[in-house]
C-alpha positions as CSV (number, residue, x, y, z in Angstrom):
1,X,44.0,146.8,72.4
2,X,40.8,146.2,74.2
3,X,37.9,147.1,72.3
4,X,34.4,147.9,73.3
5,X,32.2,145.1,71.6
6,X,28.8,147.2,72.5
7,X,30.4,150.2,70.9
8,X,31.6,148.4,68.0
9,X,28.1,147.1,67.6
10,X,27.0,150.4,67.6
11,X,29.1,151.8,65.1
12,X,28.7,148.8,62.8
13,X,24.9,149.4,62.6
14,X,25.9,152.7,60.8
15,X,28.1,151.1,58.4
16,X,27.0,149.8,54.9
17,X,28.6,147.6,52.7
18,X,28.9,148.6,49.1
19,X,30.1,145.5,46.8
20,X,32.1,145.8,43.7
21,X,33.3,149.5,44.6
22,X,35.5,151.2,43.3
23,X,36.0,148.2,41.3
24,X,34.7,144.4,40.9
25,X,35.7,142.1,43.9
26,X,36.1,145.2,46.2
27,X,33.6,145.7,49.4
28,X,33.6,149.4,50.3
29,X,32.7,150.4,53.8
30,X,30.3,153.5,53.5
31,X,30.7,155.3,56.7
32,X,28.4,158.3,55.6
33,X,25.7,157.1,57.8
34,X,27.9,157.0,60.9
35,X,29.3,160.5,60.2
36,X,25.7,161.8,59.8
37,X,24.5,160.6,63.2
38,X,25.6,162.6,65.6
39,X,25.7,160.3,68.7
40,X,27.6,157.6,66.3
41,X,30.0,160.0,65.3
42,X,30.5,161.8,68.7
43,X,31.3,158.0,70.2
44,X,33.6,157.2,67.3
45,X,35.8,160.4,68.0
46,X,35.9,160.0,71.5
47,X,37.0,156.4,71.5
48,X,39.6,157.3,69.2
49,X,40.8,160.1,70.9
50,X,40.5,158.4,74.4
51,X,42.9,155.6,73.4
52,X,45.5,158.2,72.9
53,X,44.7,160.8,75.5
54,X,47.7,160.1,77.7
55,X,50.2,160.4,74.6
56,X,50.7,164.1,74.5
57,X,49.9,164.1,71.0
58,X,50.7,167.4,69.5
59,X,49.2,166.6,66.2
60,X,46.7,164.5,64.3
61,X,47.7,163.6,60.7
62,X,44.6,162.7,58.8
63,X,44.9,160.2,55.5
64,X,42.8,161.6,52.4
65,X,40.0,161.7,52.6
66,X,37.8,160.3,55.1
67,X,40.6,160.3,57.4
68,X,40.6,164.3,57.2
69,X,36.7,164.1,58.8
70,X,37.8,161.8,61.5
71,X,41.3,163.1,62.1
72,X,40.3,166.9,62.4
73,X,37.5,165.8,64.9
74,X,40.0,163.5,66.9
75,X,42.6,166.6,66.8
76,X,40.0,169.0,68.3
77,X,39.1,166.4,71.1
78,X,42.9,166.0,72.0
79,X,43.5,169.9,71.5
80,X,46.0,169.1,69.2
81,X,46.8,170.3,65.4
82,X,45.8,168.9,62.3
83,X,48.2,167.4,59.6
84,X,46.7,166.7,55.8
85,X,48.2,163.5,54.4
86,X,47.2,163.8,50.7
87,X,47.0,162.0,47.5
88,X,49.8,163.2,45.1
89,X,49.8,166.8,43.3
90,X,46.8,168.2,45.8
91,X,49.4,170.2,48.3
92,X,50.4,173.7,47.1
93,X,53.9,173.8,48.6
94,X,56.9,172.1,48.8
95,X,56.2,168.3,49.8
96,X,57.6,164.8,50.5
97,X,56.1,161.7,49.1
98,X,55.8,157.9,49.9
99,X,54.7,155.5,47.1
100,X,52.6,152.3,48.3
101,X,50.5,149.6,47.1
102,X,46.9,149.1,48.2
103,X,44.8,146.2,47.8
104,X,43.5,147.5,44.1
105,X,46.2,149.3,42.7
106,X,49.4,151.7,43.6
107,X,49.4,155.3,45.1
108,X,51.6,158.2,46.4
109,X,50.8,160.3,49.4
110,X,52.4,163.6,50.4
111,X,52.8,165.9,53.0
112,X,54.2,169.5,53.3
113,X,57.8,169.2,53.8
114,X,57.2,171.6,56.8
115,X,54.2,169.6,58.3
116,X,55.7,168.7,61.5
117,X,58.8,169.6,63.5
118,X,61.6,167.1,64.7
119,X,60.3,164.9,67.5
120,X,56.5,165.9,67.5
121,X,54.2,163.6,68.7
122,X,51.8,162.6,65.9
123,X,48.8,160.2,65.9
124,X,47.9,158.9,62.4
125,X,44.0,158.6,61.8
126,X,42.1,157.0,58.9
127,X,38.6,155.5,58.3
128,X,39.7,152.0,57.4
129,X,42.7,149.5,57.9
130,X,42.8,146.7,55.1
131,X,46.2,145.7,54.0
132,X,47.9,148.5,55.8
133,X,49.7,149.8,52.8
134,X,48.2,153.3,53.1
135,X,48.9,153.7,57.2
136,X,52.4,152.2,56.6
137,X,53.3,154.9,54.0
138,X,51.7,157.5,56.1
139,X,53.6,156.6,59.1
140,X,56.8,156.2,56.8
141,X,56.2,159.8,55.5
142,X,55.8,161.3,58.9
143,X,58.9,159.5,60.2
144,X,60.9,161.0,57.3
145,X,59.8,164.5,58.5
146,X,61.3,163.9,62.1
147,X,57.8,163.0,63.6
148,X,57.5,160.6,66.6
149,X,54.2,158.5,65.4
150,X,52.9,157.5,68.8
151,X,50.1,155.2,67.2
152,X,47.2,154.9,64.6
153,X,43.6,155.1,65.1
154,X,41.1,153.6,62.7
155,X,37.2,153.4,62.6
156,X,37.3,150.0,60.8
157,X,39.8,147.3,60.4
158,X,39.4,144.4,58.0
159,X,41.2,141.8,60.1
160,X,41.6,139.3,57.1
161,X,43.5,141.4,54.7
162,X,46.3,141.6,57.4
163,X,46.7,145.3,57.7
164,X,48.2,145.1,61.3
165,X,51.1,143.1,60.5
166,X,52.0,146.2,57.8
167,X,52.1,148.3,60.9
168,X,54.9,146.2,62.5
169,X,55.5,147.2,66.1
170,X,53.4,150.5,65.9
171,X,50.5,151.0,68.3
172,X,47.3,150.9,66.8
173,X,43.5,150.8,67.7
174,X,40.5,149.8,65.5
175,X,36.8,150.4,67.0
176,X,35.2,147.9,64.7
177,X,36.9,144.7,63.4
178,X,35.8,142.8,60.6
């Protein structure tokens, strides 16, 4: 993964650190200022999409909730469809689920059982790669649905938490590494 350090610095200047949220000891990375800035948001989407432009992506899976914002925009930039990977109990039709651990608890992700076709080329997008539990669970969920996960794209990666290792050999890109 080759990162554009100037782009990373520009994007980082729009990300605020919020200590002790959602619980003591956790530093929340608030990307709302980045999303509100048309130039920064556009640069982030273009860079995330650009990393996978030659991979014939047919769908982008966005992980709830900030992954929906970025994933929808990346899907549009790639001319691909969008798949919602949601927290448990929020999808109205038949679903499959994947339980996982995150840095401050446990959770379950779900996708509609008919979200993708066999062999469909899917890019997973989320705002943040921390321990990798959420991203690995999303990839496992899509694998079980028959998709071919071509890679994962993140706005921010917290390198000290080792999330890239949880992805195994899966290709990923992160625009800002902290």
